C-alpha positions in Angstrom: 7.4 -4.7 -37.3 4.7 -7.2 -38.3 1.4 -6.8 -36.4 -1.4 -9.1 -35.7 -4.6 -8.9 -33.6 -5.6 -10.7 -30.5 -8.4 -12.3 -32.4 -5.9 -13.9 -34.7 -3.9 -15.6 -31.9 -6.6 -16.5 -29.4 -10.3 -17.2 -28.9 -12.3 -15.3 -26.2 -15.2 -17.0 -24.3 -17.5 -15.5 -21.7 -18.3 -17.4 -18.5 -21.5 -19.0 -17.2 -24.1 -17.7 -14.7 -23.6 -19.4 -11.3 -26.9 -19.7 -9.3 -26.5 -19.5 -5.6 -28.1 -22.9 -5.0 -25.2 -24.6 -6.7 -22.5 -22.7 -4.8 -20.5 -23.8 -1.8 -19.5 -27.4 -2.8 -15.9 -28.1 -1.9 -15.6 -31.2 -4.1 -16.8 -32.1 -7.6 -15.7 -32.7 -11.2 -14.8 -29.2 -12.1 -13.7 -26.0 -10.2 -16.2 -23.2 -10.8 -14.2 -20.0 -10.2 -15.4 -16.4 -9.5 -13.5 -13.1 -9.7 -12.7 -13.3 -6.0 -10.8 -16.6 -6.6 -8.1 -14.6 -8.4 -7.4 -12.8 -5.1 -6.4 -16.0 -3.3 -2.8 -16.4 -2.2 -2.8 -19.8 -4.0 -3.8 -18.2 -7.3 -1.3 -15.4 -7.8 -0.4 -16.6 -11.3 -2.1 -19.9 -11.8 -5.5 -21.0 -10.6 -4.6 -23.8 -8.2 -7.6 -23.6 -5.8 -11.3 -22.7 -6.0 -14.0 -22.0 -3.4 -16.6 -23.8 -5.4 -16.8 -27.1 -7.3 -19.6 -28.6 -9.4 -20.4 -32.1 -10.7 -20.8 -33.2 -14.3 -24.6 -33.3 -13.7 -24.7 -29.6 -12.7 -22.5 -28.7 -15.6 -25.0 -30.3 -17.9 -28.0 -28.7 -16.1 -26.4 -25.2 -16.4 -25.1 -25.8 -20.0 -21.9 -24.5 -18.6 -18.9 -23.8 -20.8 -15.7 -25.7 -19.8 -12.6 -23.6 -20.3 -9.5 -25.7 -21.1 -6.4 -25.9 -19.0 -3.8 -23.3 -20.2 -6.5 -20.7 -20.9 -6.0 -17.2 -19.4 -8.9 -15.7 -17.4 -9.8 -12.2 -16.3 -12.7 -10.1 -15.1 -14.9 -8.9 -17.9 -17.3 -6.6 -16.0 -17.2 -4.2 -13.0 -14.5 -2.4 -11.2 -12.4 -5.6 -10.9 -11.4 -5.0 -14.5 -9.3 -2.0 -13.5 -7.1 -4.3 -11.3 -5.8 -5.9 -14.6 -5.5 -9.3 -13.0 -4.9 -12.2 -15.3 -4.6 -15.8 -14.2 -3.9 -19.1 -16.0 -6.1 -22.2 -15.6 -4.2 -25.4 -14.5 -7.2 -27.7 -15.2 -10.4 -27.7 -17.2 -12.5 -25.1 -15.3 -15.8 -23.3 -15.4 -15.8 -19.5 -14.9 -18.7 -17.3 -13.8 -20.4 -14.8 -16.1 -18.3 -11.9 -14.7 -15.2 -13.4 -16.2 -13.8 -14.2 -19.6 -11.2 -16.6 -20.9 -8.6 -16.4 -23.7 -7.6 -19.7 -25.3 -4.5 -19.8 -27.6 -5.0 -20.8 -31.3 -2.6 -23.1 -33.2 0.9 -21.7 -33.2 0.6 -19.8 -30.0 2.1 -21.0 -26.7 -0.5 -20.9 -23.8 2.1 -19.5 -21.4 3.1 -16.8 -23.9 -0.5 -15.7 -24.3 -0.8 -15.5 -20.5 2.3 -13.2 -20.2 1.2 -11.2 -23.2 -2.2 -10.4 -21.6 -0.4 -9.6 -18.3 1.7 -7.0 -20.1 -1.2 -5.3 -21.8 -3.3 -3.6 -19.1 -6.6 -4.7 -20.8 -8.5 -2.1 -18.8 -7.3 0.4 -21.5 -9.9 -1.2 -23.8 -13.0 -1.1 -21.6 -16.4 -0.1 -22.8 -19.0 1.5 -20.6 -18.6 4.4 -18.1 -20.6 3.8 -14.9 -20.1 0.0 -15.2 -17.0 -0.9 -17.2 -17.1 -4.1 -19.3 -15.3 -5.8 -22.1 -16.7 -6.5 -25.6 -15.2 -9.5 -27.3 -15.2 -7.6 -30.6 -13.1 -4.8 -29.0 -10.6 -7.2 -27.6 -10.3 -9.2 -30.8 -9.3 -6.1 -32.7 -6.4 -5.0 -30.4 -3.2 -5.0 -32.4 -0.1 -6.7 -31.0 3.4 -7.4 -32.2 3.6 -10.7 -34.1 4.6 -13.3 -31.4 7.0 -15.1 -33.8 7.6 -18.8 -33.8 6.6 -21.1 -31.0 10.3 -21.6 -30.2 10.7 -17.8 -29.9 7.7 -17.6 -27.7 9.0 -20.3 -25.4 12.3 -18.6 -24.9 10.4 -15.5 -23.6 8.3 -17.7 -21.4 11.3 -19.5 -20.0 12.8 -16.3 -18.8 9.6 -15.2 -17.1 8.8 -18.6 -15.6 12.1 -18.7 -13.9 11.1 -15.7 -11.9 7.5 -16.8 -11.3 8.6 -20.3 -10.3 11.0 -18.8 -7.7 8.2 -16.6 -6.4 5.9 -19.6 -6.1 8.6 -21.7 -4.3 9.1 -18.9 -1.8 5.4 -18.7 -1.1 5.2 -22.5 -0.6 8.1 -22.3 1.9 6.4 -19.4 3.7 3.1 -21.3 3.9 4.9 -24.4 5.3 6.7 -22.4 8.0 3.6 -20.5 9.1 1.7 -23.8 9.4 4.5 -25.3 11.4 4.6 -22.3 13.8 0.8 -22.3 14.1 0.7 -26.0 15.0 3.3 -25.3 17.7 1.3 -22.3 19.1 -1.9 -24.3 19.1 -0.3 -27.3 20.8 1.0 -25.1 23.7 -2.3 -23.2 23.9 -4.1 -26.5 24.4 -1.8 -27.6 27.2 -4.1 -27.5 30.2 -1.1 -27.6 32.6 -0.4 -24.0 31.6 -2.4 -21.3 33.4 -4.8 -19.0 31.7 -3.8 -15.3 31.5 -5.5 -12.3 29.9 -3.9 -10.8 26.8 -3.8 -7.5 28.6 -1.4 -9.0 31.2 1.2 -10.1 28.6 0.7 -7.6 25.8 0.0 -4.0 25.2 -3.2 -3.5 23.2 -3.0 -0.5 20.9 0.2 0.8 22.4 1.2 4.5 21.9 3.7 5.1 19.1 5.4 8.4 18.4 4.0 9.7 15.0 2.6 13.2 14.6 -0.1 14.2 12.2 1.3 15.7 9.1 4.4 13.6 9.2 5.3 11.3 6.3 5.4 7.6 7.1 4.8 4.1 5.6 1.1 3.2 5.5 -0.3 -0.3 5.5 -4.0 -0.3 4.6 -6.6 -2.9 5.2 -6.3 -4.2 1.6 -2.6 -4.8 2.3 -3.2 -7.4 5.0 -3.3 -11.0 3.9 -5.9 -13.4 5.1 -3.3 -16.2 5.2 0.2 -14.8 5.5 2.1 -12.7 8.0 3.8 -10.4 5.5 1.7 -7.5 4.1 0.9 -7.5 0.4 2.2 -4.0 0.1 2.6 -0.5 1.6 3.2 3.0 0.5 4.4 6.3 2.0 1.6 8.7 3.0 1.0 11.7 5.3 -0.2 10.6 8.7 -3.6 12.0 9.6 -4.8 9.4 12.0 -5.1 5.6 12.3 -3.3 2.8 14.2 0.4 3.2 14.7 2.9 0.3 14.9 6.6 -0.6 14.7 8.7 -3.8 14.3 7.5 -6.6 16.5 3.9 -5.6 16.5 1.0 -7.7 15.3 -1.8 -5.9 13.4 -5.3 -7.4 13.0 -8.6 -6.2 11.6 -11.3 -5.4 14.2 -14.2 -4.9 11.8 -16.5 -7.3 10.0 -16.0 -9.1 7.6 -12.2 -8.5 7.6 -11.8 -10.0 11.1 -13.7 -13.2 10.2 -11.7 -13.4 7.0 -8.4 -13.4 8.9 -6.9 -10.1 7.9 -3.7 -9.9 10.0 0.0 -9.3 9.7 3.3 -9.2 11.6 5.5 -6.1 11.3 9.1 -6.9 10.7 9.9 -4.9 7.6 10.5 -1.4 9.0 13.8 0.3 9.8 14.9 0.3 13.5 12.7 2.7 15.5 10.6 3.5 12.5 6.9 4.0 13.1 4.3 3.2 10.4 0.5 3.5 10.4 -2.6 2.0 9.0 -6.4 1.8 9.2 -8.4 3.0 12.1 -10.0 -0.4 11.9 -6.8 -2.1 13.1 -6.0 -3.5 16.5 -2.3 -3.6 17.5 -0.8 -6.1 19.9 2.7 -5.7 21.3 4.5 -8.1 23.6 5.5 -6.9 27.0 8.7 -8.9 26.8 8.0 -12.3 28.5 6.7 -13.9 25.3 8.3 -13.5 21.8 6.6 -10.8 19.8 5.7 -13.4 17.0 3.5 -15.2 19.6 0.7 -12.6 19.1 0.6 -13.0 15.4 -0.1 -16.7 15.7 -2.6 -15.9 18.4 -4.4 -13.7 15.8 -4.6 -16.8 13.5 -5.9 -19.1 16.3 -9.4 -20.4 15.6 -10.6 -20.0 19.2 -9.3 -16.4 19.3 -11.1 -15.5 16.1 -14.3 -17.0 17.4 -14.1 -15.1 20.6 -13.3 -11.8 18.8 -16.2 -12.3 16.4 -18.6 -13.1 19.2 -17.7 -9.9 21.0 -18.4 -7.6 18.0 -20.8 -4.7 18.6 -22.4 -2.1 16.3 -24.9 -1.9 13.5 -25.2 -4.8 11.1 -22.5 -4.8 8.5 -20.2 -2.5 10.5 -19.6 -4.4 13.6 -16.3 -4.1 15.5 -14.5 -5.7 18.4 -12.9 -3.4 20.9 -9.4 -3.4 22.1 -10.7 -3.8 25.7 -12.5 -7.0 24.7 -9.4 -8.3 23.0 -7.4 -7.6 26.1 -9.8 -9.7 28.2 -9.3 -12.8 26.0 -7.6 -15.6 28.0 -4.7 -17.6 26.5 -2.6 -20.4 28.0 0.7 -19.0 29.3 3.5 -21.3 28.0 6.0 -22.8 30.5 9.5 -21.5 30.6 10.7 -24.4 28.4 7.9 -23.8 25.9 8.7 -20.1 25.8 12.3 -20.9 24.9 11.1 -23.2 22.1 8.7 -20.6 20.8 11.4 -17.9 20.8 13.7 -20.2 18.8 11.2 -21.5 16.2 9.0 -18.5 15.7 11.9 -15.9 15.4 13.8 -18.0 12.9 10.7 -18.8 10.9 9.5 -15.2 10.7 12.9 -14.0 9.6 12.9 -16.5 6.7 9.4 -15.5 5.8 10.4 -11.8 5.8 13.5 -12.5 3.6 11.4 -14.6 1.1 8.7 -12.0 1.0 11.1 -9.1 0.3 12.8 -11.2 -2.3 9.4 -11.8 -3.9 8.7 -8.1 -4.0 12.0 -7.5 -5.8 11.3 -10.4 -8.2 7.9 -9.0 -9.1 9.5 -5.7 -9.9 12.0 -7.4 -12.1 9.4 -9.5 -13.9 7.1 -6.5 -14.4 10.1 -4.5 -15.8 11.1 -7.3 -18.2 7.6 -8.2 -19.3 6.9 -5.2 -21.7 10.4 -5.3 -23.1 10.1 -9.0 -23.9 6.7 -8.7 -25.4 7.5 -5.6 -27.5 10.7 -7.2 -28.9 12.8 -4.5 -27.3 14.7 -7.3 -25.6 15.7 -9.9 -28.2 15.9 -13.4 -27.0 16.6 -15.1 -30.3 20.3 -15.6 -29.5 19.9 -16.6 -25.9 20.7 -20.2 -25.1 18.1 -21.5 -22.7 19.2 -25.2 -22.9 21.0 -24.4 -19.5 19.4 -22.4 -16.7 19.9 -18.7 -17.2 20.2 -18.0 -13.5 21.9 -20.6 -11.2 20.5 -19.0 -8.1 16.9 -19.4 -9.4 17.5 -22.8 -10.8 18.9 -24.2 -7.6 16.0 -23.0 -5.5 
């Protein structure tokens, strides 16, 4: 097997310091991304959104380096390195000095480089102990299998992009359905013909669920809750030793700063019948008493007025403030009319089932992609004789 080094196929470039006085602009000539931008739901593979933008004048003032579209970016210092997150730029972008980019050289496909870096677990080559960091020299000397011709590289990319494109399409549909349902909820909640009722009158707050300490059960942690989507990012089996307990049909939301303000919430519909799971002690659980569809309370948790109320009722020391279940129970919401309840049941139930199916499919697609990735990059799976002039998977191609 012919070997090359990363330094022979790409160029590494560190980011630019980003003074606070230039941060916070939502428009500009160039996105200026930070490590946290890689966590955005929009940016699971490709950087499509950024929290900060800068003008050409600021770029000149900072002497900022512009990283070309197609470059792969990743954290270069700190614990974020260990997450091994790699993202690909979709437009010329500036990255902060906690990040680094890799730009392909002639004869290397940009998408192939992205998938190669995804397969490598770059954290295996960190320097430093207390504070891990990357040295460009170390990265440049990493040996890899010769990527072969551009045509060969693009065959590998095509197989992997079919999977990632389907994942992206599922996410877009989920986002659309959530926004549609949220608009419906907000419209009914603004209907002044509907009477105000307390949450505690229509839902159980932190209901009791049968799960004994020492029992094994699925665990959803704070990091697993999305700030935008209903379906948790992940879960795992652990021994229960305390924490919030929930079952299908429950809504889970963070009660502590800054997770509450950031919108950490989720809807539980991925468990087996009668299964009880658990999570952080910093969760509040809402369960419908039956009049309203259970999904109603998830969209309540995403409602701007509800979040403002919960944030205003936080107590505790600075940095560790929490809202109580009692205060959540006292929040008043508009009780939908009978006709509106029927519409909510129909739309919310169907939408959340589609979101659940798409999300579970995405979990399986990620497992498939991650299993294929090292085999394709190592050459263990030979693509030289695969005809990719036609879609390799009709199901993926049609979606």
